[in-house]
C-alpha positions as CSV (number, residue, x, y, z in Angstrom):
1,M,12.0,-56.2,-35.1
2,Q,13.7,-54.0,-37.6
3,T,12.6,-56.3,-40.4
4,L,9.1,-56.3,-39.2
5,E,9.2,-52.5,-39.1
6,K,10.2,-52.3,-42.7
7,I,7.5,-54.8,-43.7
8,S,4.9,-52.8,-41.8
9,V,5.5,-49.7,-44.0
10,E,4.4,-51.5,-47.1
11,F,2.0,-54.2,-45.8
12,P,0.5,-53.0,-42.5
13,T,-2.8,-54.9,-43.0
14,S,-1.0,-58.2,-43.5
15,V,1.1,-57.6,-40.4
16,V,-2.0,-56.9,-38.3
17,R,-3.9,-59.9,-39.7
18,D,-1.1,-62.3,-39.1
19,G,-0.6,-61.2,-35.5
20,G,2.4,-59.0,-36.0
21,L,0.8,-56.0,-34.2
22,S,0.2,-58.0,-31.0
23,A,3.6,-59.7,-31.2
24,C,5.6,-56.5,-31.3
25,L,3.9,-55.1,-28.2
26,R,3.5,-58.2,-26.1
27,W,6.9,-58.1,-24.3
28,I,7.6,-54.4,-24.8
29,D,8.2,-53.8,-21.1
30,F,11.3,-56.1,-21.3
31,F,12.8,-54.4,-24.3
32,P,15.5,-51.8,-24.1
33,T,14.5,-48.2,-25.0
34,A,15.8,-48.4,-28.6
35,T,13.9,-51.6,-29.2
36,Q,10.8,-50.1,-27.6
37,R,10.9,-47.2,-30.1
38,T,11.2,-49.6,-33.0
39,A,8.3,-51.7,-31.7
40,L,6.1,-48.7,-31.3
41,N,7.0,-47.3,-34.7
42,T,6.0,-50.7,-36.2
43,A,2.8,-50.6,-34.3
44,A,2.1,-47.0,-35.5
45,N,2.6,-48.1,-39.1
46,C,0.2,-51.0,-38.6
47,C,-2.5,-48.8,-37.1
48,R,-2.8,-46.8,-40.2
49,N,-6.3,-47.4,-41.8
50,I,-7.0,-50.6,-39.8
51,S,-9.7,-52.7,-41.4
52,Q,-12.9,-53.3,-39.4
53,D,-12.4,-57.1,-39.2
54,S,-9.2,-56.5,-37.2
55,F,-11.2,-55.1,-34.2
56,E,-10.5,-58.0,-31.9
57,L,-6.8,-57.8,-32.5
58,V,-6.8,-54.1,-31.9
59,K,-8.8,-54.4,-28.7
60,D,-6.2,-56.8,-27.3
61,I,-3.4,-54.1,-27.5
62,M,-5.3,-51.2,-26.0
63,G,-4.2,-52.1,-22.5
64,T,-0.6,-52.3,-23.5
65,L,-0.8,-48.9,-25.2
66,L,-2.4,-47.4,-22.1
67,D,0.6,-48.6,-20.1
68,V,3.1,-47.2,-22.6
69,L,1.5,-43.8,-22.3
70,N,3.0,-43.7,-18.8
71,N,6.5,-44.4,-20.1
72,S,9.2,-41.8,-19.3
73,D,10.7,-41.8,-22.8
74,Q,9.3,-39.0,-25.0
75,K,9.6,-40.8,-28.3
76,V,8.1,-44.0,-27.0
77,V,5.1,-42.0,-25.6
78,E,4.7,-40.1,-28.9
79,K,4.6,-43.3,-30.9
80,A,2.0,-44.7,-28.6
81,C,0.0,-41.5,-29.0
82,V,0.1,-42.0,-32.8
83,C,-1.1,-45.5,-32.4
84,V,-4.1,-44.4,-30.3
85,S,-4.9,-41.6,-32.6
86,R,-4.9,-43.8,-35.7
87,I,-7.0,-46.4,-34.1
88,V,-9.6,-43.8,-33.2
89,E,-9.5,-42.5,-36.8
90,S,-10.0,-46.0,-38.2
91,F,-13.1,-46.7,-36.0
92,K,-14.6,-43.2,-35.8
93,Y,-17.7,-44.4,-37.7
94,Q,-18.2,-47.4,-35.4
95,A,-19.6,-45.8,-32.3
96,E,-20.0,-49.1,-30.3
97,R,-16.6,-50.4,-31.1
98,L,-14.9,-47.1,-30.4
99,E,-16.6,-47.0,-27.0
100,V,-15.0,-50.4,-26.3
101,L,-11.6,-49.4,-27.4
102,I,-11.5,-46.0,-25.6
103,R,-12.2,-46.8,-22.0
104,P,-12.4,-44.1,-19.2
105,E,-8.9,-45.1,-18.2
106,M,-7.6,-44.2,-21.6
107,L,-9.4,-40.8,-21.4
108,V,-7.7,-40.1,-18.1
109,A,-4.3,-40.9,-19.6
110,I,-5.0,-38.6,-22.6
111,R,-6.2,-35.8,-20.4
112,R,-3.0,-36.1,-18.2
113,L,-0.8,-35.7,-21.3
114,L,-2.7,-32.6,-22.4
115,L,-2.2,-30.9,-19.1
116,P,0.3,-28.0,-19.1
117,G,2.8,-29.7,-16.8
118,T,3.2,-32.7,-19.1
119,T,3.3,-31.0,-22.6
120,N,7.1,-31.7,-22.7
121,L,6.3,-35.4,-23.2
122,I,4.3,-34.7,-26.4
123,G,4.9,-32.3,-29.3
124,P,2.3,-29.8,-30.6
125,S,1.2,-32.2,-33.4
126,I,0.5,-35.0,-30.9
127,H,-1.3,-32.5,-28.7
128,T,-3.5,-31.6,-31.6
129,Q,-4.1,-35.3,-32.5
130,F,-5.2,-36.0,-28.9
131,L,-7.6,-33.1,-28.9
132,R,-9.1,-34.6,-32.1
133,V,-9.3,-38.0,-30.4
134,L,-11.4,-36.4,-27.6
135,S,-13.7,-34.7,-30.1
136,I,-14.2,-37.9,-32.1
137,T,-14.8,-40.0,-29.0
138,A,-17.2,-37.5,-27.4
139,G,-19.1,-37.2,-30.7
140,A,-19.4,-40.9,-31.2
141,S,-20.2,-42.0,-27.6
142,P,-22.6,-40.3,-25.2
143,A,-21.2,-42.4,-22.4
144,R,-17.6,-41.2,-23.0
145,S,-18.9,-37.6,-23.3
146,A,-20.3,-37.9,-19.8
147,D,-17.1,-39.5,-18.6
148,L,-15.1,-36.4,-19.9
149,F,-17.5,-34.1,-18.0
150,K,-16.9,-36.0,-14.8
151,M,-13.1,-35.7,-15.3
152,D,-13.5,-31.9,-15.4
153,I,-12.2,-31.7,-19.0
154,V,-13.2,-28.0,-18.8
155,D,-9.9,-27.4,-17.1
156,T,-7.9,-28.6,-20.1
157,L,-10.2,-26.8,-22.6
158,Y,-9.9,-23.5,-20.8
159,Q,-6.1,-23.8,-20.6
160,V,-5.8,-24.3,-24.3
161,L,-8.1,-21.3,-25.1
162,T,-6.6,-18.9,-22.6
163,G,-3.1,-20.2,-21.8
164,V,-3.8,-19.7,-18.0
165,S,-5.2,-21.9,-15.3
166,I,-8.9,-22.0,-14.6
167,P,-10.2,-19.7,-11.8
168,S,-10.2,-21.5,-8.5
169,S,-13.6,-20.1,-7.6
170,L,-16.7,-20.2,-9.8
171,E,-18.0,-16.9,-8.2
172,N,-17.6,-14.2,-10.8
173,A,-15.5,-16.6,-12.9
174,G,-16.8,-15.0,-16.1
175,A,-15.7,-11.6,-14.9
176,Q,-12.2,-12.9,-14.6
177,V,-11.9,-13.7,-18.3
178,N,-9.4,-11.4,-19.9
179,D,-9.9,-10.6,-23.5
180,V,-6.2,-9.7,-24.0
181,V,-5.1,-13.0,-22.6
182,I,-7.4,-14.9,-24.9
183,M,-6.3,-12.9,-27.9
184,Q,-2.7,-13.7,-27.1
185,A,-3.5,-17.4,-26.7
186,L,-5.4,-17.4,-30.1
187,I,-2.4,-15.8,-31.7
188,H,0.3,-18.0,-30.3
189,R,-1.5,-21.3,-30.2
190,P,-1.4,-23.4,-33.4
191,R,-4.7,-22.8,-35.3
192,E,-5.4,-26.6,-35.4
193,Q,-5.3,-26.8,-31.6
194,I,-7.8,-24.0,-31.2
195,T,-10.0,-25.6,-33.9
196,E,-9.9,-29.0,-32.3
197,T,-10.5,-27.6,-28.8
198,L,-13.7,-26.0,-30.1
199,N,-14.6,-29.2,-31.7
200,V,-14.3,-31.0,-28.4
201,I,-16.6,-28.4,-26.8
202,C,-19.2,-28.9,-29.6
203,E,-19.1,-32.7,-29.5
204,L,-19.4,-32.9,-25.7
205,L,-22.9,-31.4,-25.9
206,P,-26.1,-32.7,-27.4
207,G,-27.4,-31.1,-30.6
208,V,-29.7,-28.1,-30.8
209,H,-33.3,-29.0,-30.2
210,S,-35.6,-28.9,-33.3
211,E,-38.1,-26.3,-32.0
212,G,-38.9,-22.7,-32.3
213,M,-37.7,-21.6,-35.7
214,S,-36.9,-25.1,-36.9
215,S,-39.2,-24.7,-39.9
216,Q,-36.5,-22.5,-41.3
217,E,-34.0,-25.4,-41.1
218,S,-35.8,-27.0,-44.0
219,L,-36.2,-23.6,-45.7
220,F,-32.5,-23.3,-46.4
221,A,-32.4,-26.8,-47.9
222,T,-35.4,-26.2,-50.2
223,A,-33.6,-23.1,-51.5
224,F,-31.5,-25.5,-53.5
225,D,-34.4,-27.5,-54.9
226,G,-33.5,-30.2,-52.4
227,E,-36.5,-32.4,-51.5
228,D,-34.1,-35.4,-51.6
229,L,-31.8,-33.5,-49.4
230,L,-34.6,-32.9,-46.9
231,A,-35.3,-36.7,-46.8
232,M,-31.7,-37.4,-45.9
233,R,-31.8,-34.6,-43.3
234,D,-34.9,-36.2,-41.8
235,A,-33.1,-39.5,-41.5
236,R,-30.1,-37.9,-39.8
237,T,-32.4,-36.0,-37.5
238,K,-34.1,-39.2,-36.2
239,H,-30.8,-40.7,-35.4
240,S,-29.6,-37.5,-33.8
241,S,-32.7,-37.3,-31.7
242,R,-32.1,-40.8,-30.2
243,T,-28.5,-39.9,-29.5
244,N,-29.4,-36.6,-28.0
245,G,-31.9,-38.2,-25.7
246,E,-29.2,-40.6,-24.4
247,R,-26.8,-37.8,-23.9
248,L,-29.3,-35.7,-21.9
249,Q,-30.0,-38.7,-19.7
250,L,-26.4,-39.3,-19.0
251,L,-25.7,-35.6,-18.4
252,D,-28.3,-35.6,-15.6
253,G,-25.7,-37.4,-13.5
254,C,-23.1,-34.6,-13.8
255,K,-25.0,-31.4,-13.1
256,E,-22.3,-29.8,-11.1
257,Q,-19.7,-30.5,-13.8
258,L,-22.1,-29.1,-16.4
259,K,-22.6,-25.9,-14.3
260,R,-18.8,-25.4,-14.0
261,F,-18.4,-26.1,-17.7
262,A,-21.0,-23.4,-18.6
263,I,-19.9,-20.8,-16.1
264,V,-16.3,-21.0,-17.2
265,L,-16.6,-21.5,-21.0
266,L,-19.6,-19.5,-22.0
267,P,-17.9,-16.1,-21.2
268,T,-14.6,-17.5,-22.5
269,L,-16.2,-18.4,-25.9
270,T,-17.8,-15.0,-26.1
271,S,-14.4,-13.3,-25.6
272,A,-12.8,-15.7,-28.1
273,F,-15.3,-14.7,-30.7
274,S,-14.5,-11.0,-30.2
275,S,-10.8,-11.7,-30.1
276,T,-10.4,-13.2,-33.6
277,V,-11.6,-12.6,-37.2
278,N,-11.1,-16.2,-38.2
279,L,-14.5,-17.3,-39.7
280,S,-14.1,-21.0,-38.8
281,V,-13.3,-20.2,-35.2
282,R,-16.3,-17.8,-34.9
283,Q,-18.7,-20.4,-36.5
284,K,-17.6,-23.1,-34.0
285,V,-18.0,-20.7,-31.1
286,L,-21.6,-19.9,-32.0
287,T,-22.3,-23.6,-32.6
288,A,-21.0,-24.4,-29.1
289,Q,-23.0,-21.6,-27.5
290,L,-26.2,-22.7,-29.4
291,K,-25.8,-26.1,-27.9
292,M,-25.4,-24.7,-24.4
293,L,-28.4,-22.4,-24.8
294,S,-30.5,-25.3,-26.1
295,N,-29.6,-28.0,-23.6
296,L,-28.5,-26.6,-20.3
297,D,-30.9,-25.9,-17.5
298,V,-32.2,-22.4,-17.2
299,S,-30.7,-22.0,-13.8
300,I,-27.2,-22.9,-15.1
301,L,-27.6,-20.5,-18.0
302,E,-28.6,-17.7,-15.7
303,D,-25.5,-18.1,-13.6
304,A,-23.3,-18.5,-16.7
305,L,-24.7,-15.4,-18.5
306,R,-24.8,-13.1,-15.4
307,T,-21.5,-11.6,-16.2
308,V,-21.8,-11.7,-20.0
309,Q,-23.5,-8.9,-22.0
310,Y,-24.8,-11.5,-24.3
311,A,-27.6,-9.3,-25.8
312,S,-25.0,-6.8,-26.8
313,F,-22.9,-9.6,-28.3
314,L,-25.8,-10.7,-30.5
315,A,-26.7,-7.1,-31.4
316,A,-23.1,-6.6,-32.7
317,I,-23.2,-9.7,-34.8
318,L,-26.6,-8.8,-36.3
319,S,-25.6,-5.2,-37.0
320,Q,-22.2,-6.0,-38.5
321,Q,-23.4,-8.9,-40.7
322,D,-19.9,-10.0,-41.4
323,H,-21.0,-13.4,-42.8
324,P,-24.4,-15.1,-43.2
325,S,-23.1,-18.1,-41.3
326,L,-22.7,-15.9,-38.3
327,V,-26.0,-14.0,-38.6
328,L,-28.1,-17.2,-38.9
329,P,-27.0,-18.7,-35.6
330,A,-27.2,-15.3,-33.9
331,L,-30.9,-15.2,-34.8
332,Q,-31.3,-18.8,-33.6
333,A,-29.5,-17.9,-30.3
334,A,-31.9,-14.9,-29.8
335,D,-34.9,-17.2,-30.4
336,L,-33.6,-19.7,-27.8
337,L,-33.1,-17.0,-25.2
338,L,-36.6,-15.7,-25.6
339,Q,-38.0,-19.2,-25.5
340,R,-36.2,-20.2,-22.4
341,M,-35.3,-17.0,-20.6
342,E,-38.0,-14.6,-21.8
343,S,-38.3,-12.8,-18.4
344,V,-34.7,-11.9,-18.5
345,Y,-34.0,-11.1,-22.2
346,D,-37.3,-9.8,-23.5
347,N,-36.4,-6.4,-22.0
348,Q,-32.7,-6.7,-22.7
349,F,-33.2,-7.3,-26.4
350,Y,-35.0,-4.0,-26.7
351,R,-32.5,-2.1,-24.6
352,E,-29.5,-3.5,-26.5
353,G,-31.0,-3.0,-29.9
354,V,-31.3,-6.7,-30.8
355,M,-35.0,-6.3,-31.8
356,A,-34.2,-3.2,-33.8
357,E,-31.5,-5.0,-35.8
358,I,-33.7,-8.0,-36.4
359,T,-36.5,-5.6,-37.6
360,K,-34.0,-4.1,-40.1
361,L,-33.2,-7.6,-41.4
362,A,-36.9,-8.5,-41.7
363,D,-37.7,-5.2,-43.5
364,R,-35.2,-6.0,-46.3
365,P,-36.8,-6.8,-49.7
366,L,-36.4,-10.4,-50.8
367,K,-34.1,-10.8,-53.8
368,V,-35.3,-14.1,-55.1
369,V,-39.0,-14.9,-54.4
370,A,-41.1,-17.9,-55.2
371,D,-44.0,-19.9,-53.8
372,K,-43.2,-23.3,-52.5
373,T,-44.4,-25.8,-50.0
374,V,-42.3,-26.5,-46.9
375,D,-43.2,-29.1,-44.4
376,G,-46.6,-29.5,-46.0
377,K,-47.6,-25.9,-45.7
378,A,-47.8,-23.3,-48.5
379,R,-45.5,-20.4,-47.9
380,S,-43.5,-17.7,-49.7
381,D,-40.1,-19.2,-50.0
382,I,-36.8,-18.6,-51.7
383,E,-35.9,-20.4,-54.9
384,S,-32.5,-21.3,-56.2
385,P,-31.6,-19.2,-59.3
386,K,-30.7,-22.4,-61.1
387,S,-34.3,-23.8,-60.7
388,K,-35.6,-21.0,-63.0
389,S,-33.8,-22.7,-65.8
390,A,-33.5,-26.4,-66.6
391,P,-33.4,-28.3,-63.4
392,G,-30.0,-29.8,-62.6
393,P,-29.3,-33.4,-61.7
394,K,-30.2,-34.6,-58.2
395,G,-26.6,-35.3,-57.5
396,S,-25.7,-31.6,-58.0
397,L,-27.1,-30.6,-54.7
398,P,-24.6,-28.9,-52.4
399,E,-23.3,-31.5,-50.0
400,R,-23.6,-30.9,-46.3
401,G,-22.5,-32.7,-43.2
402,H,-24.1,-32.4,-39.8
403,D,-26.9,-29.8,-40.3
404,K,-27.7,-29.1,-36.6
405,T,-27.5,-25.4,-36.3
406,G,-27.7,-22.2,-38.3
407,A,-23.9,-22.0,-38.4
408,D,-23.6,-25.4,-40.0
409,E,-26.3,-24.6,-42.6
410,A,-24.5,-21.7,-44.2
411,S,-20.9,-22.7,-43.6
412,D,-21.1,-26.2,-45.0
413,S,-22.0,-24.9,-48.4
414,E,-19.9,-21.8,-48.7
415,V,-16.8,-21.9,-46.5
416,E,-14.0,-24.4,-45.8
417,H,-14.8,-27.0,-43.1
418,D,-12.1,-27.9,-40.6
419,G,-12.0,-31.5,-39.7
420,D,-13.7,-32.9,-42.8
421,D,-13.9,-36.7,-42.4
422,N,-14.0,-37.8,-46.0
423,N,-10.5,-37.2,-47.4
424,E,-7.9,-37.5,-44.7
425,E,-4.2,-37.9,-45.1
426,H,-1.9,-38.9,-42.3
427,D,1.8,-39.3,-42.2
428,E,3.7,-41.1,-39.5
429,H,3.6,-38.2,-37.2
430,G,0.9,-36.4,-39.1
431,V,-2.0,-34.4,-37.9
432,H,-5.3,-34.4,-39.6
433,E,-5.3,-31.9,-42.5
434,D,-8.3,-29.9,-43.4
435,V,-10.0,-30.6,-46.7
436,S,-12.1,-27.9,-48.2
437,S,-15.6,-28.6,-49.3
438,T,-17.1,-26.1,-51.7
439,P,-20.3,-26.1,-53.8
440,S,-18.2,-26.6,-56.9
441,D,-17.2,-30.1,-55.6
442,S,-20.8,-31.4,-56.0
443,S,-21.2,-30.9,-59.7
444,S,-19.6,-29.3,-62.6
445,D,-22.9,-28.7,-64.2
446,D,-23.9,-25.8,-61.9
447,Q,-22.7,-23.2,-64.4
448,D,-25.6,-20.9,-63.7
449,F,-25.2,-21.0,-59.9
450,S,-22.9,-18.0,-59.4
451,P,-21.5,-16.8,-56.0
452,S,-23.7,-13.7,-56.2
453,D,-26.8,-15.9,-56.7
454,F,-25.8,-18.0,-53.7
455,S,-25.3,-14.9,-51.6
456,S,-28.7,-13.6,-52.5
457,T,-30.3,-16.9,-51.5
458,L,-28.5,-16.7,-48.1
459,Q,-29.6,-13.2,-47.5
460,D,-33.2,-14.1,-48.3
461,C,-33.0,-17.0,-45.9
462,I,-31.8,-14.5,-43.2
463,T,-34.7,-12.1,-44.0
464,L,-37.3,-14.8,-43.8
465,R,-35.9,-16.1,-40.6
466,A,-36.0,-12.6,-39.1
467,K,-39.6,-12.2,-40.2
468,E,-40.5,-15.5,-38.5
469,F,-38.7,-14.3,-35.3
470,L,-40.7,-11.2,-35.1
471,G,-43.9,-13.1,-35.8
472,A,-43.1,-15.4,-32.9
473,H,-41.9,-12.8,-30.4
474,G,-43.7,-9.6,-31.3
475,S,-46.4,-10.0,-28.6
476,S,-48.1,-7.4,-26.4
477,K,-45.5,-8.2,-23.7
478,G,-42.8,-7.3,-26.2
479,R,-44.5,-4.0,-26.8
480,N,-44.4,-3.4,-23.1
481,S,-40.7,-4.1,-23.0
482,K,-40.2,-1.8,-25.9
483,E,-42.0,1.0,-24.1
484,K,-39.9,0.4,-20.9
485,A,-36.7,0.5,-22.9
486,S,-37.8,3.8,-24.5
487,E,-38.5,5.2,-21.1
488,I,-35.0,4.3,-19.9
489,L,-33.4,5.8,-23.0
490,E,-35.4,9.0,-22.6
491,E,-34.4,9.3,-19.0
492,L,-30.8,8.9,-19.9
493,S,-31.0,11.5,-22.7
494,G,-32.7,13.9,-20.3
495,L,-30.1,13.3,-17.6
496,G,-27.4,14.0,-20.2
497,Q,-29.0,17.3,-21.1
498,D,-29.3,18.2,-17.4
499,I,-25.6,17.5,-16.9
500,R,-24.7,19.6,-19.9
501,I,-26.8,22.5,-18.7
502,C,-25.4,22.2,-15.1
503,Y,-21.7,22.4,-16.1
504,L,-21.8,24.1,-19.6
505,G,-24.9,26.1,-19.7
506,G,-25.0,28.4,-16.7
507,G,-24.7,26.2,-13.6
508,A,-28.4,25.3,-13.0
509,G,-28.9,22.1,-11.0
510,N,-27.0,20.1,-8.5
511,G,-24.0,18.3,-10.2
512,V,-23.4,15.8,-7.4
513,R,-27.0,14.7,-7.5
514,L,-26.9,14.4,-11.3
515,F,-23.8,12.2,-11.2
516,T,-25.4,10.1,-8.4
517,R,-28.4,9.5,-10.6
518,L,-26.0,8.5,-13.5
519,S,-24.0,6.1,-11.3
520,K,-27.2,4.1,-10.5
521,F,-27.4,3.1,-14.1
522,F,-24.0,1.4,-13.9
523,Q,-24.9,-0.6,-10.8
524,G,-25.9,-4.3,-11.0
525,D,-24.7,-7.2,-13.2
526,A,-24.6,-7.4,-17.0
527,L,-28.4,-7.9,-17.1
528,E,-29.3,-4.9,-15.0
529,S,-26.8,-2.2,-15.7
530,I,-26.8,0.3,-18.6
531,T,-26.4,-1.2,-22.0
532,S,-24.0,-0.3,-24.8
533,A,-26.8,0.7,-27.1
534,E,-28.2,3.1,-24.4
535,L,-24.8,4.6,-24.0
536,L,-24.6,5.2,-27.7
537,N,-28.1,6.4,-28.5
538,S,-28.6,8.6,-25.4
539,E,-25.2,10.3,-26.1
540,I,-24.6,10.3,-22.4
541,G,-21.0,9.4,-23.0
542,Q,-20.5,12.3,-25.3
543,V,-22.0,14.7,-22.8
544,V,-19.7,13.4,-20.0
545,L,-16.7,13.8,-22.3
546,E,-17.6,17.3,-23.2
547,V,-18.0,18.2,-19.5
548,F,-14.7,16.6,-18.5
549,S,-12.9,18.3,-21.4
550,N,-14.2,21.7,-20.5
551,S,-11.2,23.9,-19.6
552,N,-13.1,27.2,-19.3
553,G,-15.4,28.6,-16.6
554,R,-15.7,28.3,-12.9
555,F,-16.6,24.6,-13.1
556,R,-13.2,23.4,-14.5
557,G,-12.3,20.1,-12.8
558,T,-15.3,20.1,-10.6
559,P,-17.4,17.5,-12.6
560,I,-14.5,15.0,-12.4
561,L,-14.4,15.3,-8.6
562,H,-18.2,14.9,-8.4
563,C,-18.0,11.8,-10.6
564,V,-15.2,10.2,-8.6
565,N,-17.0,10.8,-5.3
566,C,-20.2,9.1,-6.8
567,M,-18.2,6.2,-8.0
568,R,-16.7,5.7,-4.6
569,Q,-20.1,5.4,-3.1
570,M,-21.1,2.7,-5.6
571,P,-21.5,-0.8,-4.0
């Protein structure tokens, strides 16, 4: 066995082809522990970069590996985990074969090892590898994705993101999400685990539907003089549409699990976004949320978003403009919400300032303008700076992976992608290492395509998308919502002036009655109560602070008592 182990280091393919992989695992249950470790180490060496013609030989050992995952020896279990991980990596582009190799029983065993009570059997690197196994399997197989939903994989994902157990009751589960706990988990967890956990969430769900502002999907590609790129994207879109249809059909059989998944994770992802400045994590959070907003039933989304101030969340992204790869999906999320939940968010977007921020984006002047034809229609579009000079070779187009959402569009060309599948290196215990993909990798001839030019192109893409958003949703109903939002803001501003006059300007008015009126604005859920934009623009918070801080006059301390009494009467 030791001799076979040494041979497997240099000639793993030959060992597999000649039956050595099956031989070293066939009688493993009868081996002493030391020999089991040697046999599993040999198998792990053989499972590195397995050739496709060895599929039948690999399929025969999957049952044995499943049994070994229940072994009590930590090193034996870890070696078996490495075998499974490397097999999945070898067949990740063969969806049908991967579905045969990874049966539901194997997913149950993997999930069991990822649970908090069994983490002592596997180290952090193996934990990360198994999360990657789940993301690859869920992305390749719609059937296995549905199986994971039925196994309540949300428990494991929530545990990794927060470090605590999932709430026992779904009622107000979103309100129980603690930003501090999530921030601590993001700090203390290995970055690779957080990234792979978000990958699992993204791969479990179907892709974003091509509707609404989908014409802007091709807009970004044509900015790089990329008609060939558009053809490739169209081919991928057709394949993705077939896969999405199958996924949606299978997910119809697990509605309850989907509801639990959304109610627990949508608020958690929102808090995770606010608790980190890591660009990759934020991009994946928005990608996962876009998939939820696009594919889940409206009734599920209403329950999941009831405790989340999502309009305020989008307004913050649009106003801060930290990165184009965050602004683009925020616009797409706003578009999806108005398409699917217009009765809820049409008024919210005006109250929270989302429409105002999008209007600011749309009013910006374009930096690079040209007339082009997109999807067969003439329109004012953005042109790559390099297209003004001699056209570059076709192969110099920026390379992109799965262009499904706005987050993918910008990030694939400008920022490092975690989990790139093209250049992977694995050591014996290794975890997949990220390989950066930058525009400079595509061609060395793009001398004229400077980072500033690329930034201008992205900003123009955002501006045009904002214009299209306003064109699609600036209806008469929107004007009515704007008027209603203005009335609420004026009422709050007037109430603030009345409170100031009552306590600081001579004592006119009934203070208790004024604070009772103010308390009504804070009643209700996240969709009904006062918004952060209204608090800021009405200056009601500043007024209350001035009143509470007043140490002079006969009303000293009285407004605090009035406010406390009103809060006690709130339901």
